[in-house]
N, C-alpha and C positions, 0 to 999 in steps of 0.2 A: 504494499499499499504506500502511496506517495501523495504528499500534500505540497502544493506550491502556493506561495504568496506572490501574486502578480500585481504589478503597479501599472495602471492603465490611465494615460492622460491624453487629452484631446490633441490630435495632430502629431502624436509620438507613437512609435511602435511599443507594444507591450513589453514589459521587462520582468523577468522572474527575479524577485528580490529576496527570496528565501525559499527553502524547501526542506522537507523532513521525510524520512522513510521509516517504516516499521512494519512488523508483521500483524499487529492488532491496532484497533482504534485507540485503546488506552495508551499504547506506546506513542502513537502519533499525537494524541491529546497532550501528553506530557511535554512534547517538543513545541507545541504552538506558542506558549508564552515566551519561550526563548526566541522564536522567530519574530514575534511582535516586538520584543525588546530590542533585538538587533536592528529592525527596521526603524524604530523610534530613535535609537542612537545614531543611525546613519543620517536621519533627518536633522537631529539636533547638531550633529557635527558639521553640517553643511548649510545651516541656516544663514541667510543673508536677506537684504531688503529687496532683492529682485522679485518681479512679478512671477507668479506660479501659474501655469496653464490650468484651465478648468479640468476637473476630473470628468471622464467620459460618462455620459448619462446612462449608459446601459450596464453599469456596475451593479 
């Protein structure tokens, strides 16, 4: 089983920003908080005052 965190922004190609693999849902579920923390850290480390494109409406 594999779960991917995909970032989708208007006018940009989709990007896989995290993924986890495991044999069972509980294994995957334990990895999800770490994936979200890594994504949040990435945003915090690259924050600036530039405009950010709109998120795709079909998310």
